[in-house]
Each structure stands twice: as C-alpha cells, then as structure tokens.
C-alpha positions as a Markdown table, in Angstrom:
| # | Residue | x | y | z |
|---|---|---|---|---|
| 1 | Met | 0.0 | 0.0 | 0.0 |
| 2 | Thr | 1.4 | 3.4 | -1.0 |
| 3 | Lys | 1.2 | 6.6 | 0.8 |
| 4 | Met | -1.9 | 8.7 | 0.1 |
| 5 | Phe | -0.9 | 12.1 | -1.0 |
| 6 | Val | -4.5 | 13.2 | -1.5 |
| 7 | Lys | -6.7 | 14.2 | 1.4 |
| 8 | Lys | -10.4 | 14.8 | 1.8 |
| 9 | Gly | -11.2 | 18.4 | 0.9 |
| 10 | Asp | -8.3 | 18.9 | -1.5 |
| 11 | Arg | -8.9 | 20.5 | -4.9 |
| 12 | Val | -7.6 | 18.2 | -7.5 |
| 13 | Gln | -7.4 | 18.0 | -11.3 |
| 14 | Val | -8.0 | 14.8 | -13.2 |
| 15 | Ile | -4.9 | 14.1 | -15.4 |
| 16 | Ser | -6.1 | 11.1 | -17.3 |
| 17 | Gly | -9.3 | 9.3 | -18.3 |
| 18 | Lys | -12.6 | 10.4 | -19.8 |
| 19 | Asp | -12.8 | 13.4 | -17.4 |
| 20 | Arg | -9.3 | 14.7 | -18.1 |
| 21 | Gly | -8.8 | 18.4 | -17.2 |
| 22 | Val | -11.8 | 18.6 | -14.8 |
| 23 | Ile | -11.1 | 20.2 | -11.4 |
| 24 | Gly | -13.1 | 19.1 | -8.4 |
| 25 | Lys | -13.0 | 18.7 | -4.6 |
| 26 | Val | -12.1 | 15.3 | -3.0 |
| 27 | Ile | -15.3 | 14.0 | -1.3 |
| 28 | Asp | -13.9 | 10.7 | 0.0 |
| 29 | Val | -10.6 | 8.8 | 0.2 |
| 30 | Tyr | -10.2 | 5.0 | 0.2 |
| 31 | Pro | -6.5 | 4.2 | 1.2 |
| 32 | Asp | -6.9 | 0.4 | 1.1 |
| 33 | Thr | -7.8 | 0.5 | -2.7 |
| 34 | Glu | -5.9 | 3.7 | -3.4 |
| 35 | Arg | -9.0 | 5.4 | -4.8 |
| 36 | Val | -10.6 | 8.8 | -4.4 |
| 37 | Ile | -14.1 | 10.2 | -5.1 |
| 38 | Val | -14.0 | 13.6 | -6.8 |
| 39 | Glu | -17.0 | 15.9 | -7.0 |
| 40 | Gly | -18.4 | 15.9 | -10.5 |
| 41 | Val | -15.9 | 13.3 | -11.9 |
| 42 | Asn | -16.6 | 9.8 | -13.2 |
| 43 | Arg | -20.4 | 10.0 | -12.8 |
| 44 | Val | -22.3 | 6.8 | -13.1 |
| 45 | Lys | -26.0 | 5.8 | -13.0 |
| 46 | Arg | -27.2 | 3.4 | -10.3 |
| 47 | His | -30.6 | 1.8 | -10.3 |
| 48 | Ala | -32.1 | 1.8 | -6.8 |
| 49 | Lys | -35.1 | -0.3 | -5.9 |
| 50 | Val | -38.3 | 1.6 | -5.6 |
| 51 | Gly | -39.6 | 1.6 | -2.0 |
| 52 | Gln | -41.7 | 3.6 | 0.3 |
| 53 | Ser | -40.6 | 5.5 | 3.4 |
| 54 | Ala | -42.5 | 5.8 | 6.6 |
| 55 | Arg | -44.2 | 9.0 | 5.5 |
| 56 | Gly | -45.4 | 7.5 | 2.3 |
| 57 | Thr | -42.9 | 9.1 | -0.2 |
| 58 | Lys | -41.5 | 7.0 | -3.0 |
| 59 | Thr | -37.8 | 6.4 | -3.1 |
| 60 | Gly | -35.6 | 4.8 | -5.7 |
| 61 | Gly | -35.2 | 5.1 | -9.4 |
| 62 | Ile | -32.1 | 6.0 | -11.4 |
| 63 | Ile | -29.6 | 7.9 | -9.3 |
| 64 | Thr | -26.5 | 9.6 | -10.8 |
| 65 | Met | -23.5 | 9.5 | -8.5 |
| 66 | Glu | -19.7 | 9.8 | -8.5 |
| 67 | Ala | -17.6 | 6.6 | -8.7 |
| 68 | Pro | -14.1 | 6.2 | -7.3 |
| 69 | Ile | -11.1 | 6.8 | -9.5 |
| 70 | His | -7.5 | 5.8 | -8.9 |
| 71 | Met | -5.4 | 8.3 | -7.0 |
| 72 | Ser | -2.7 | 8.2 | -9.7 |
| 73 | Asn | -5.1 | 9.9 | -12.1 |
| 74 | Val | -5.4 | 13.1 | -10.1 |
| 75 | Met | -3.0 | 15.9 | -9.1 |
| 76 | Val | -3.5 | 18.3 | -6.3 |
| 77 | Ile | -4.1 | 22.0 | -7.3 |
| 78 | Asp | -1.5 | 24.5 | -5.9 |
| 79 | Pro | -3.5 | 27.3 | -4.3 |
| 80 | Glu | -0.7 | 29.8 | -5.1 |
| 81 | Asp | -1.0 | 29.6 | -8.9 |
| 82 | Glu | -4.0 | 27.3 | -9.5 |
| 83 | Arg | -2.0 | 24.7 | -11.4 |
| 84 | Pro | -1.5 | 21.0 | -10.7 |
| 85 | Thr | 1.5 | 20.1 | -8.6 |
| 86 | Arg | 3.2 | 17.2 | -7.0 |
| 87 | Ile | 3.3 | 16.9 | -3.2 |
| 88 | Gly | 6.3 | 16.9 | -1.0 |
| 89 | Tyr | 6.9 | 16.8 | 2.7 |
| 90 | Arg | 9.0 | 19.0 | 5.0 |
| 91 | Lys | 9.9 | 18.2 | 8.6 |
| 92 | Glu | 9.0 | 21.1 | 10.9 |
| 93 | Lys | 9.8 | 21.4 | 14.6 |
| 94 | Ala | 7.0 | 22.5 | 16.9 |
| 95 | Glu | 6.8 | 22.9 | 20.7 |
| 96 | Lys | 4.0 | 21.2 | 22.6 |
| 97 | Arg | 2.9 | 21.8 | 26.2 |
| 98 | Arg | 2.1 | 19.1 | 28.7 |
| 99 | Ser | -0.7 | 19.3 | 31.2 |
| 100 | Asp | 1.8 | 20.0 | 34.0 |
| 101 | Gly | 3.1 | 23.1 | 32.1 |
| 102 | Ser | 6.4 | 21.7 | 30.8 |
| 103 | Thr | 7.2 | 21.8 | 27.1 |
| 104 | Tyr | 8.7 | 19.4 | 24.7 |
| 105 | Glu | 9.7 | 19.5 | 21.0 |
| 106 | Val | 8.1 | 17.4 | 18.3 |
| 107 | Val | 8.8 | 16.9 | 14.6 |
| 108 | Arg | 5.8 | 17.1 | 12.2 |
| 109 | Asn | 5.6 | 16.4 | 8.5 |
| 110 | Val | 4.0 | 19.3 | 6.6 |
| 111 | Arg | 2.7 | 18.9 | 3.1 |
| 112 | Ile | 4.2 | 21.3 | 0.6 |
| 113 | Ser | 3.8 | 22.0 | -3.1 |
| 114 | Lys | 6.8 | 21.0 | -5.2 |
| 115 | Arg | 6.0 | 23.8 | -7.7 |
| 116 | Thr | 6.1 | 26.7 | -5.3 |
| 117 | Gly | 7.4 | 25.3 | -2.0 |
| 118 | Lys | 4.4 | 26.7 | -0.1 |
| 119 | Glu | 2.5 | 24.8 | 2.6 |
| 120 | Leu | -0.7 | 23.1 | 1.5 |
C-alpha cells in the first residue's frame, strides 16, 4: 500500500481518463484500494429499488453519483498559482505543552507544493 498524497477536501485536477482536465473537490478517500471520489468526476448511474418511506414518499429510481477513480489519475491543485503540482513533505519542529506546564519538542511532517514550495 502506497502513501496517500491526496486528502479529503483537497482541490484536484484529473490528469487522465474520460474526465481529463476537470477540477473538483475530493469527497472521500479509500486508502486500502488507493482510490478517491472527486466531486463531478466519473459520474455513473445506479438503479435503486423503488420503495416507500414511513411518510409514504416513494424512493428509488435512477440515481447519478460519483464513482471512485485511482489516485494516480489526479493531481493536487496548488492554491498559489491554481496549477497541478506534486506533493512533497518537509519536517517542521514544533513545541508542545504538557498538562503539568512543561514543554517538549516534536517533529511534524508538513505537506508542501513541489511547484512553489508553499505549505498546503
């Protein structure tokens, strides 16, 4: 299993497939299958069984929804210049405080844009 460089809420651009060039927001991420669901991309029709709710309204019919696409087919959009970019990581030192008032130093990985070097 590879590292997921795409997170929920990221703006991404599809770089291959039938929806190439479309920009959308990541709705959901599935790390075990390395797939993401992007808003408005890879839309499919599902046939739901017609039923009746407790109030008497009819449910079901043909529903259009987004299907997952592989994470290698999307690139994160750099907020600086609105172009697709690769993701890198930078180690950053931070200071945390314990409940007793003492402090200690931790190292965090921060996602950065390879294009501009800015934090995402």
